[in-house]
C-alpha positions as CSV (number, residue, x, y, z in Angstrom):
1,M,-14.5,-169.0,137.8
2,I,-10.7,-166.9,138.6
3,A,-11.4,-164.2,141.8
4,F,-9.1,-161.4,142.5
5,H,-8.8,-160.2,145.5
6,E,-8.0,-157.2,147.3
7,S,-6.5,-157.6,149.9
8,N,-3.0,-159.8,149.1
9,L,-3.5,-158.2,145.1
10,T,-3.4,-162.0,144.0
11,L,-6.4,-163.5,141.4
12,V,-6.7,-167.3,142.6
13,V,-7.8,-169.2,140.0
14,N,-9.3,-173.1,139.9
15,E,-11.9,-173.1,142.6
16,A,-11.0,-177.2,143.1
17,Y,-7.6,-177.0,143.6
18,P,-6.7,-172.9,144.4
19,Y,-4.2,-171.3,142.8
20,E,-2.3,-168.5,144.4
21,I,-1.2,-166.1,141.0
22,D,0.9,-162.8,142.9
23,L,0.0,-159.7,140.7
24,E,2.7,-158.1,142.4
25,E,5.0,-160.1,140.6
26,M,3.8,-159.7,137.4
27,N,6.0,-156.6,136.6
28,S,7.2,-157.6,132.8
29,S,5.9,-158.7,129.0
30,G,8.4,-161.5,130.3
31,E,6.3,-162.6,133.7
32,V,3.1,-161.9,133.2
33,L,3.3,-163.8,129.8
34,D,5.2,-166.9,132.0
35,M,2.7,-166.9,134.4
36,I,0.1,-167.7,131.7
37,A,2.1,-170.6,130.0
38,Q,2.5,-172.1,133.6
39,I,-1.4,-172.6,133.8
40,S,-2.3,-173.7,131.1
41,R,0.0,-176.9,131.0
42,K,-1.9,-177.4,133.7
43,T,-4.6,-180.4,133.2
44,W,-7.7,-178.6,135.2
45,A,-7.0,-175.8,132.7
46,T,-9.5,-175.2,130.1
47,N,-9.4,-173.0,127.6
48,E,-12.1,-170.4,128.6
49,M,-9.7,-170.6,131.9
50,I,-7.6,-169.4,130.2
51,G,-9.2,-166.4,128.5
52,E,-10.7,-165.0,131.6
53,L,-7.7,-165.0,132.5
54,V,-6.3,-162.8,129.7
55,K,-8.6,-160.3,130.5
56,M,-8.8,-160.9,134.4
57,L,-4.9,-160.0,134.2
58,D,-5.8,-157.6,132.1
59,H,-8.1,-155.3,133.7
60,T,-6.4,-155.6,137.1
61,L,-2.5,-153.8,135.3
62,N,-4.1,-153.0,132.4
63,L,-1.8,-154.3,130.4
64,Q,-0.9,-153.1,127.5
65,A,-1.1,-149.6,129.3
66,N,1.9,-150.6,132.2
67,V,3.0,-153.8,130.3
68,C,3.0,-154.3,126.8
69,S,2.4,-150.8,125.2
70,F,3.8,-150.9,121.2
71,G,4.5,-154.4,121.5
72,S,7.5,-153.0,124.3
73,N,8.5,-155.3,127.4
74,K,8.0,-151.9,130.2
75,I,9.3,-152.7,133.2
76,F,6.4,-151.6,135.8
77,D,6.2,-151.5,139.9
78,P,2.9,-153.6,140.0
79,T,1.9,-152.9,143.4
80,K,1.9,-149.1,142.8
81,W,-0.3,-149.2,141.1
82,L,-2.5,-151.4,142.2
83,N,-3.2,-149.7,145.6
84,S,-3.3,-146.5,143.0
85,K,-6.2,-144.2,142.8
86,K,-6.1,-144.9,139.1
87,G,-5.7,-148.3,140.1
88,K,-8.6,-149.0,140.9
89,K,-11.7,-146.5,139.7
90,Y,-9.6,-149.1,136.1
91,R,-10.8,-152.0,138.9
92,Q,-13.9,-151.0,139.7
93,Q,-15.2,-150.5,136.1
94,F,-14.1,-153.7,135.2
95,F,-15.8,-155.3,137.6
96,E,-19.7,-152.9,138.3
97,H,-20.0,-153.7,134.8
98,G,-20.1,-157.6,135.2
99,G,-16.8,-158.4,134.7
100,W,-16.0,-160.4,131.4
101,R,-19.2,-162.5,131.4
């Protein structure tokens, strides 16, 4: 399971061996892809976990709008997005509907 921690804007992957992802460092498509690749190489990372991670990244950072729309490598301020009313509403809609499950 992957948990979002609004208090410090992180995702925590793998409850057995907590791996914290600082969303404030995800300001380009290259950084997002690098982080996904790093986690996918962990011995404890399952295919299901990687899928959940991609969904969680999308529903916290709105990847297509903010990071890679039309195939571009946008640079954006994740802290500003995560703390904005629009960003909070975007996340809230996802979590209110049960997340990805």
